[in-house]
C-alpha positions in Angstrom: 139.4 52.7 138.4 141.1 51.6 135.2 144.8 52.3 134.8 145.2 54.9 132.0 149.0 54.8 131.8 149.1 52.5 128.8 146.9 54.7 126.6 149.4 57.6 125.9 152.2 55.0 125.4 150.2 53.1 122.8 149.2 56.4 121.1 152.8 57.6 121.1 154.0 54.3 119.6 151.3 54.4 116.9 152.2 58.0 116.1 155.9 57.2 115.8 155.3 54.2 113.5 153.0 56.3 111.4 155.6 59.1 111.2 158.3 56.6 110.4 156.2 55.1 107.6 155.5 58.5 106.2 159.2 59.6 106.3 160.2 56.5 104.4 157.4 56.5 101.8 157.3 60.2 101.1 161.0 60.4 100.1 162.0 58.2 97.2 165.7 58.4 98.2 164.9 57.3 101.7 162.7 54.5 100.3 165.5 53.3 98.1 168.0 53.5 100.9 165.7 51.6 103.3 165.1 48.9 100.6 168.8 48.4 100.0 169.4 48.4 103.7 166.8 45.7 104.2 168.4 43.6 101.4 171.8 43.9 103.1 170.4 43.0 106.5 168.5 40.0 105.1 171.7 38.9 103.2 173.8 39.2 106.4 171.3 37.2 108.5 170.1 34.5 106.1 172.8 34.5 103.3 175.3 32.1 104.9 172.5 29.5 105.2 171.3 29.9 101.6 174.6 30.0 99.6 175.0 27.2 97.1 178.6 26.3 98.0 180.9 26.3 101.0 182.7 29.7 100.9 186.0 28.1 102.1 185.9 24.9 100.0 187.2 24.4 96.5 184.2 23.4 94.4 185.5 23.0 90.9 188.1 24.3 88.5 189.8 27.5 89.4 189.3 30.9 87.7 186.0 29.9 86.0 184.2 33.0 84.6 180.6 33.7 85.7 178.2 31.0 84.5 174.8 29.5 85.5 176.7 27.1 87.8 178.8 29.8 89.4 177.1 33.1 89.1 180.1 35.2 90.1 182.7 32.7 88.8 185.4 31.0 90.9 188.6 32.4 92.4 192.2 31.1 92.1 191.5 28.3 94.5 188.3 27.2 92.9 186.0 28.7 95.6 182.7 30.1 94.6 182.9 33.9 94.5 179.1 34.4 94.9 179.0 32.4 98.1 182.0 34.2 99.5 180.5 37.7 98.7 177.3 36.8 100.4 178.9 35.3 103.4 181.2 38.3 103.7 178.2 40.6 104.1 177.7 39.4 107.7 181.3 39.9 108.8 181.6 43.4 107.2 178.3 44.5 108.6 179.1 43.2 112.0 182.4 45.1 112.1 180.7 48.3 110.9 177.8 48.1 113.3 180.0 47.2 116.3 182.6 49.9 115.6 180.0 52.6 115.1 177.9 51.6 118.1 181.0 51.6 120.3 182.2 55.0 119.0 178.7 56.5 119.3 178.1 55.4 122.9 181.6 56.4 124.1 181.9 59.5 122.0 178.5 60.9 122.8 178.9 60.2 126.5 182.3 61.9 126.7 181.3 64.8 124.5 178.1 65.3 126.5 179.9 65.3 129.9 182.6 67.7 128.6 180.0 70.1 127.2 177.7 70.0 130.2 180.3 70.6 132.9 182.9 72.6 130.8 186.0 74.0 132.5 189.2 72.0 132.7 187.3 68.8 131.8 186.2 70.3 128.5 189.7 71.7 127.7 191.3 68.3 128.4 188.7 66.5 126.4 189.1 68.9 123.5 192.9 68.4 123.4 192.4 64.6 123.4 190.1 64.8 120.4 192.5 67.2 118.6 195.3 64.6 119.2 193.3 61.9 117.5 192.2 64.1 114.6 195.9 65.2 114.1 196.7 61.8 112.7 195.5 60.6 109.3 192.7 58.4 110.5 193.4 55.4 108.4 197.1 55.5 109.2 196.1 55.7 112.9 193.9 52.6 112.5 196.8 50.8 110.8 199.1 51.6 113.7 196.6 50.4 116.3 195.9 47.1 114.5 199.6 46.5 113.7 200.5 47.0 117.4 197.6 45.0 118.9 197.3 42.2 116.2 195.1 41.8 113.2 191.9 40.3 114.7 188.3 41.2 114.2 188.1 42.6 117.7 191.1 44.9 117.1 189.7 46.1 113.8 186.5 47.0 115.6 188.4 48.9 118.3 190.6 50.7 115.9 187.7 51.7 113.7 185.8 52.9 116.8 188.7 55.0 118.0 189.2 56.9 114.7 185.4 57.6 114.6 185.3 58.8 118.2 185.9 62.5 117.6 183.0 62.8 115.2 180.4 61.9 117.8 182.2 63.6 120.7 182.4 67.0 119.0 178.8 66.9 117.8 177.5 65.9 121.2 179.6 68.5 122.9 178.3 71.3 120.6 174.7 70.2 121.0 175.0 70.1 124.8 176.7 73.5 125.0 173.8 75.0 123.0 171.1 73.4 125.1 172.5 73.4 128.7 171.2 76.9 129.5 167.9 76.4 127.8 164.7 77.2 129.7 163.4 73.6 129.7 166.8 72.4 131.2 166.5 75.0 134.0 162.9 73.9 134.6 164.1 70.3 134.8 166.6 71.3 137.4 164.0 73.1 139.4 161.8 70.0 139.3 164.5 68.2 141.2 166.3 66.2 138.4 170.0 65.6 138.9 172.6 66.6 136.4 173.1 63.0 135.1 169.4 62.6 134.5 169.2 65.9 132.7 172.2 65.2 130.5 171.4 61.6 129.5 167.6 61.7 129.8 166.8 65.2 128.5 169.6 66.9 126.5 171.3 64.0 124.6 168.1 62.5 123.3 167.3 65.9 121.8 170.8 65.9 120.2 170.1 62.6 118.3 168.7 64.1 115.0 172.0 65.8 113.9 173.9 62.6 114.8 171.8 60.3 112.5 173.5 61.5 109.4 176.9 61.1 111.0 176.0 57.5 112.1 175.1 56.5 108.6 178.2 58.0 107.1 180.4 56.4 109.7 178.8 53.0 108.9 180.0 53.4 105.3 183.4 54.6 106.5 183.7 51.7 108.9 183.1 49.2 106.1 185.7 50.9 103.9 188.1 51.0 106.8 187.8 47.3 107.6 188.1 46.4 103.9 191.1 48.7 103.5 192.9 47.1 106.5 192.1 43.7 105.1 193.4 44.7 101.6 196.8 45.7 103.0 197.0 42.6 105.2 196.2 44.2 108.6 192.6 43.3 108.9 190.7 40.0 108.8 193.0 37.1 108.0 192.5 34.8 105.0 190.9 32.4 104.2 188.0 34.2 105.9 185.4 35.6 103.4 185.7 39.4 103.5 185.3 41.9 100.8 188.7 43.6 101.3 190.5 40.3 101.2 188.7 39.2 98.1 189.6 42.4 96.3 193.2 42.0 97.4 193.4 38.4 96.2 191.8 39.2 92.9 193.9 42.4 92.2 196.7 40.4 90.7 194.5 38.6 88.2 193.0 41.7 86.5 195.9 41.9 84.0 195.3 38.3 83.0 191.6 38.9 82.4 189.9 37.5 85.5 187.9 40.7 86.2 185.2 39.0 88.2 187.5 38.4 91.2 187.5 42.1 91.9 184.3 43.3 90.3 181.8 41.5 92.5 183.2 42.0 95.9 184.1 45.6 95.0 180.5 46.2 93.8 179.1 44.8 97.1 181.4 47.1 99.0 180.3 50.1 96.9 176.6 49.2 97.2 176.9 49.0 101.0 178.7 52.4 101.3 176.2 53.9 98.9 173.3 52.6 100.9 174.6 54.0 104.2 175.4 57.4 102.6 171.8 57.7 101.4 170.3 56.4 104.7 171.4 59.4 106.9 168.7 61.9 105.8 166.0 59.3 106.3 167.1 58.4 109.8 167.3 62.1 110.7 163.7 62.6 109.4 162.5 59.6 111.5 164.0 60.7 114.8 163.6 64.4 114.6 160.4 65.4 116.5 160.1 68.7 114.6 159.5 66.8 111.4 156.5 64.8 112.8 153.1 65.7 111.7 
């Protein structure tokens, strides 16, 4: 007798892909966000191999305005601004994705555990999240990086810590609402343990409301990394990074070298704008209630 287990799986995959395509195409805002997101991803992956100049090398005369030879001009050291903006995309996106992924996994797990078991565990967890939220988040990130050293790894950890309460509180609230649901009790009667119920049943159903938060935090993480670099607590020069480029070009605005700030600032704005638009589309894709 033929094995029929692959048939439902293939059907489910096809249905999900069809729903994802429908969710993207049917909403112009989602389509725009996905298009911009694809451009950012392609730039981060292939951009460093396609740039016309070495982003760390002086190529010609310093402070040349935008031209056919240097599309975004050159900086005060003669480095090509276009090449540096493109190469910086990979670093900023890596910091953002790593920080959000870390905060999402840890925050969702801790929030789910606290909401599922409750009691003193929930109270202790709530006070811990309140302590983190009591600080201005950017100031807290500054303190963490200043104390541990301004490396990429520490920037990622600091950004993850300040984003932790957002996922933890959403996960806790969703678990508290669902832990007494009938389908959870049926899963318990079927012999499933608490960990399987929490991580295999409840938390996957809590993903849709978290999608908007994930996309927003991606933009905030990029802004946080750029802000730390701008004040000298993030990535160290001469690394190509949007915040560093804005900081280095800020002193030349008065003398008329506007391109040093405009182009990295525009790249930063475009990335944050894209992630802010992306949230509703991601929610529509993962929400089972929106599938037709």
